[in-house]
C-alpha positions as CSV (number, residue, x, y, z in Angstrom):
1,X,-16.8,-22.1,-13.8
2,X,-16.0,-19.1,-15.9
3,X,-18.4,-19.6,-18.5
4,X,-18.6,-23.0,-19.4
5,X,-15.0,-23.5,-18.2
6,X,-14.5,-25.5,-15.0
7,X,-11.3,-25.7,-13.0
8,X,-11.8,-29.5,-13.0
9,X,-11.5,-29.2,-16.8
10,X,-8.4,-27.6,-16.6
11,X,-6.8,-29.8,-13.7
12,X,-7.6,-32.8,-16.1
13,X,-5.8,-31.3,-18.8
14,X,-2.6,-30.1,-16.7
15,X,-2.5,-33.8,-15.1
16,X,-2.5,-35.6,-18.7
17,X,0.2,-33.5,-19.9
18,X,2.2,-34.1,-16.8
19,X,1.5,-37.8,-16.5
20,X,1.8,-38.5,-20.4
21,X,-1.5,-40.3,-21.1
22,X,-5.3,-40.4,-20.2
23,X,-4.6,-43.6,-18.2
24,X,-2.1,-42.3,-16.0
25,X,-4.0,-39.0,-15.3
26,X,-6.9,-41.4,-14.6
27,X,-4.6,-43.5,-11.9
28,X,-3.8,-40.1,-10.4
29,X,-7.2,-38.3,-10.2
30,X,-8.8,-41.8,-9.4
31,X,-11.0,-42.0,-12.3
32,X,-11.6,-44.5,-15.2
33,X,-10.2,-43.5,-18.2
34,X,-13.6,-43.2,-20.1
35,X,-14.3,-40.2,-17.8
36,X,-10.8,-38.5,-18.2
37,X,-11.6,-38.6,-22.5
38,X,-15.1,-37.7,-21.8
39,X,-13.7,-34.3,-19.7
40,X,-11.0,-33.7,-22.7
41,X,-13.9,-34.2,-25.5
42,X,-16.1,-31.6,-23.7
43,X,-13.5,-29.1,-23.1
44,X,-12.5,-29.3,-26.8
45,X,-16.2,-29.0,-27.8
46,X,-17.0,-25.9,-25.5
47,X,-13.6,-24.2,-26.7
48,X,-14.1,-25.2,-30.2
49,X,-10.1,-26.2,-30.5
50,X,-8.4,-29.6,-30.8
51,X,-6.3,-30.3,-27.9
52,X,-4.9,-33.5,-28.8
53,X,-4.2,-35.3,-31.8
54,X,-5.5,-38.6,-31.7
55,X,-4.0,-40.3,-34.9
56,X,-1.4,-42.2,-33.4
57,X,-1.2,-44.9,-30.6
58,X,-1.2,-42.3,-27.7
59,X,-2.7,-38.8,-28.2
60,X,-0.5,-36.1,-28.1
61,X,-1.0,-32.5,-27.2
62,X,-1.4,-30.3,-30.5
63,X,0.5,-27.0,-30.7
64,X,-2.7,-25.1,-29.6
65,X,-3.1,-27.6,-26.6
66,X,0.5,-27.2,-25.7
67,X,-0.1,-23.3,-25.1
68,X,-3.5,-24.0,-23.5
69,X,-2.4,-26.2,-21.1
70,X,0.3,-23.3,-19.9
71,X,-2.5,-21.1,-19.8
72,X,-4.2,-24.0,-17.4
73,X,-1.4,-24.2,-15.0
74,X,-1.7,-20.0,-14.4
75,X,-5.2,-20.2,-14.1
76,X,-5.1,-23.4,-11.3
77,X,-1.9,-21.4,-9.7
78,X,-4.2,-18.1,-9.4
79,X,-7.2,-20.3,-8.0
80,X,-4.8,-21.8,-5.5
81,X,-3.8,-18.6,-4.4
82,X,-7.2,-17.2,-4.2
83,X,-8.2,-20.2,-2.1
84,X,-5.0,-19.6,0.3
85,X,-5.7,-16.2,0.8
86,X,-9.2,-16.7,2.0
87,X,-8.4,-19.6,4.5
88,X,-5.6,-17.4,5.7
89,X,-8.1,-14.5,6.2
90,X,-10.7,-16.9,8.0
91,X,-7.8,-17.7,10.2
92,X,-7.3,-14.1,11.0
93,X,-4.2,-13.2,9.2
94,X,-4.7,-9.8,7.0
95,X,-5.4,-10.6,3.3
96,X,-2.3,-8.5,2.1
97,X,0.7,-6.7,3.4
98,X,1.5,-3.4,2.0
99,X,5.1,-2.0,2.6
100,X,6.1,1.5,1.9
101,X,10.1,2.3,1.7
102,X,12.0,5.2,1.4
103,X,14.3,5.8,-1.4
104,X,17.2,6.3,1.3
105,X,16.6,3.0,2.9
106,X,19.2,0.2,1.9
107,X,17.8,-3.0,0.6
108,X,20.6,-5.6,1.8
109,X,19.7,-5.3,5.8
110,X,16.0,-5.9,5.0
111,X,16.5,-9.0,2.9
112,X,16.9,-11.8,5.3
113,X,13.6,-10.5,7.3
114,X,11.8,-10.5,4.2
115,X,12.8,-13.6,3.5
116,X,11.8,-14.8,6.4
117,X,8.6,-13.5,6.1
118,X,8.0,-15.2,2.7
119,X,9.1,-18.5,4.5
120,X,6.6,-17.8,7.5
121,X,3.8,-16.7,5.3
122,X,4.2,-18.2,2.0
123,X,0.7,-17.7,0.5
124,X,0.3,-13.9,2.0
125,X,0.4,-11.5,-0.9
126,X,3.0,-8.9,0.0
127,X,3.8,-5.5,-2.2
128,X,6.5,-3.1,-1.9
129,X,6.5,0.2,-3.1
130,X,9.4,2.6,-3.1
131,X,8.3,6.5,-2.1
132,X,9.9,9.7,-2.9
133,X,10.4,11.8,-0.1
134,X,7.6,11.7,2.4
135,X,5.5,9.3,0.4
136,X,5.8,6.7,3.1
137,X,4.6,8.7,5.8
138,X,1.9,9.7,3.5
139,X,0.6,6.2,2.5
140,X,0.7,5.3,6.3
141,X,-1.9,7.8,7.1
142,X,-4.0,7.4,4.0
143,X,-4.2,3.5,5.0
144,X,-2.6,2.4,1.8
145,X,0.5,0.8,3.4
146,X,0.5,-0.8,6.9
147,X,4.2,-0.5,7.7
148,X,6.7,1.9,6.5
149,X,10.5,1.7,6.4
150,X,11.2,5.2,6.3
151,X,13.1,8.4,7.7
152,X,10.8,10.5,10.0
153,X,11.9,14.1,9.8
154,X,12.2,16.6,11.5
155,X,10.9,14.1,14.5
156,X,8.3,11.2,14.8
157,X,4.8,12.5,14.6
158,X,2.6,12.3,17.3
159,X,0.2,10.0,15.1
160,X,2.8,7.4,14.5
161,X,4.3,4.6,16.2
162,X,8.3,4.0,15.2
163,X,10.7,1.8,16.3
164,X,14.3,2.5,15.0
165,X,15.9,-0.1,13.0
166,X,19.3,1.2,11.4
167,X,21.0,4.2,10.5
168,X,22.3,5.1,7.3
169,X,25.3,7.2,6.9
170,X,25.4,10.4,4.7
171,X,28.4,11.6,2.6
172,X,28.9,15.0,0.9
173,X,30.1,14.1,-2.6
174,X,31.1,15.8,-5.8
175,X,32.5,14.7,-9.2
176,X,36.2,15.2,-9.0
177,X,36.0,18.0,-11.7
178,X,33.6,20.1,-9.7
179,X,34.9,23.5,-8.1
180,X,34.1,22.0,-4.7
181,X,36.4,19.1,-5.1
182,X,39.4,21.3,-5.3
183,X,38.8,23.1,-2.0
184,X,41.9,23.0,0.4
185,X,39.5,22.7,3.5
186,X,36.0,22.3,4.6
187,X,33.6,23.8,2.8
188,X,31.7,27.0,4.2
189,X,28.1,28.2,3.8
190,X,29.8,31.0,1.5
191,X,31.5,28.1,-0.4
192,X,28.5,25.8,-1.3
193,X,26.0,28.7,-1.9
194,X,26.8,29.4,-5.7
195,X,26.7,25.6,-6.6
196,X,23.7,23.6,-7.6
197,X,22.6,21.5,-4.6
198,X,20.9,18.1,-5.8
199,X,18.3,17.5,-3.3
200,X,15.6,14.9,-2.8
201,X,12.0,16.5,-3.1
202,X,8.5,15.4,-2.3
203,X,6.8,14.7,-5.8
204,X,3.3,15.3,-4.5
205,X,3.8,18.2,-2.6
206,X,6.9,20.3,-3.9
207,X,6.2,22.9,-1.1
208,X,7.0,20.7,1.7
209,X,9.8,20.8,4.2
210,X,13.4,20.6,3.0
211,X,16.1,19.6,4.8
212,X,19.8,20.2,4.9
213,X,19.9,22.8,2.4
214,X,23.0,24.9,1.9
215,X,23.0,26.4,-1.7
216,X,21.1,28.8,-3.3
217,X,20.4,26.9,-6.4
218,X,18.4,23.7,-5.9
219,X,17.8,21.2,-8.3
220,X,15.2,18.6,-7.2
221,X,15.1,14.9,-7.5
222,X,12.5,12.1,-6.6
223,X,14.8,9.1,-6.8
224,X,18.5,8.5,-5.8
225,X,19.6,6.8,-8.9
226,X,18.8,9.7,-11.2
227,X,20.4,12.0,-8.8
228,X,23.5,10.1,-8.8
229,X,23.5,10.3,-12.3
230,X,23.6,13.8,-12.3
231,X,26.0,14.0,-9.5
232,X,28.6,11.7,-11.4
233,X,28.2,13.8,-14.5
234,X,29.6,16.9,-12.5
235,X,26.2,18.9,-11.9
236,X,26.2,19.7,-8.5
237,X,26.9,18.5,-5.0
238,X,24.7,16.6,-2.4
239,X,24.7,13.9,0.5
240,X,24.3,10.6,-0.4
241,X,23.8,7.0,1.3
242,X,26.8,5.5,2.1
243,X,25.9,2.4,0.5
244,X,25.2,4.0,-2.9
245,X,28.7,5.9,-3.5
246,X,31.3,3.5,-1.7
247,X,32.1,2.0,-4.8
248,X,32.0,5.4,-6.8
249,X,34.6,6.8,-4.5
250,X,37.0,3.9,-4.6
251,X,36.7,4.0,-8.3
252,X,37.5,8.1,-8.2
253,X,34.2,8.8,-9.8
254,X,33.2,11.0,-6.7
255,X,35.1,12.8,-3.9
256,X,33.7,13.5,-0.3
257,X,33.9,16.8,1.0
258,X,34.1,18.3,4.1
259,X,31.3,20.6,5.2
260,X,31.6,23.0,8.3
261,X,29.4,23.0,11.2
262,X,27.5,19.9,9.1
263,X,24.1,19.1,10.8
264,X,24.4,15.3,9.7
265,X,24.9,13.2,12.3
266,X,28.3,11.2,12.5
267,X,26.3,8.2,12.8
268,X,23.8,8.4,10.2
269,X,20.3,9.1,9.8
270,X,17.8,6.9,11.7
271,X,15.7,4.5,9.5
272,X,12.4,3.8,11.6
273,X,10.0,0.7,10.9
274,X,6.5,3.3,11.3
275,X,3.0,2.4,11.8
276,X,-0.1,4.4,12.3
277,X,-0.8,4.6,16.2
278,X,-4.4,4.0,15.6
279,X,-4.1,1.3,13.0
280,X,-2.9,-2.0,14.7
281,X,-0.9,-4.3,12.4
282,X,-2.3,-7.3,11.7
283,X,-0.2,-10.9,12.4
284,X,2.0,-10.9,9.7
285,X,2.6,-7.1,9.9
286,X,3.6,-7.5,13.7
287,X,5.4,-10.9,13.1
288,X,7.6,-8.7,10.4
289,X,8.0,-5.9,12.7
290,X,9.4,-7.8,15.5
291,X,11.6,-9.8,13.0
292,X,13.0,-6.5,11.9
293,X,13.7,-5.6,15.5
294,X,15.3,-8.6,16.3
295,X,17.8,-8.1,13.5
296,X,18.2,-4.6,13.4
297,X,16.9,-2.9,16.0
298,X,19.4,0.2,17.4
299,X,19.0,2.5,20.6
300,X,18.9,5.9,19.5
301,X,22.3,7.7,19.6
302,X,23.0,9.4,22.9
303,X,23.1,13.2,22.6
304,X,21.5,13.3,19.2
305,X,18.9,15.5,18.3
306,X,16.7,13.7,16.0
307,X,15.7,17.5,14.7
308,X,19.3,18.1,13.7
309,X,18.8,15.1,11.2
310,X,18.3,17.5,8.4
311,X,20.7,16.4,5.7
312,X,19.2,15.3,2.7
């Protein structure tokens, strides 16, 4: 009961609206019509509103009634989710699964696994957050996320269990009007130094480690979308994930440049599924991790030093 309001009253109201009459609702709910009428009359009296216009042959929802029927549907759906979460918890399932995802991670390779998670655990609340650089690891360590899909630079920390899932290719790019676009050969450190480099930065700790810096002038960004806007506008250069720049490259809106002794691994940066070593995943988290490994798992590239993956 919410004050003097009960879920049963709301259920009766919605059933009448769906069935089309008091008598049909009574048959569905296995109650006599007089009990249905009394429930509606009590609800109207408590709330001080008229839900049905009774002047015709068959009661019709009033304008207020139509609005409150939709509100009742939402309350009943929320109550059903409440009961489902409680039932899942009694059965040993975590009450919620929170995922933290790095901005460099492409969404499409994850979609099928996340859809399968929803099918497997339809009543499990799942929340996602796309974090700035370093944010996913920070959320794991704070306990506010159970599983992260993230980069781990310069190496996997000892307190984290990490499973390599996929690699993201990185392309050094500029706008075609940028001076670096006219270089005849690979750009040297001296070529890059005078120009603004657009870098991803940790929004919480701006003094944290930076990776792949080649310029003396840095403009820092938290999200890739805004960095791409500045890149397209010709404000600087940076390394961008392939999946975000392939279309602009094909359209001639960006140009790839070559960099001498570029530390970026040729086959891309490794994306991991990671969790705290001393905090076990719940059943749904373990299931999703296994699903991601089945669909995406890779072996670390032979001969590649993960400490060299410093190219953001």
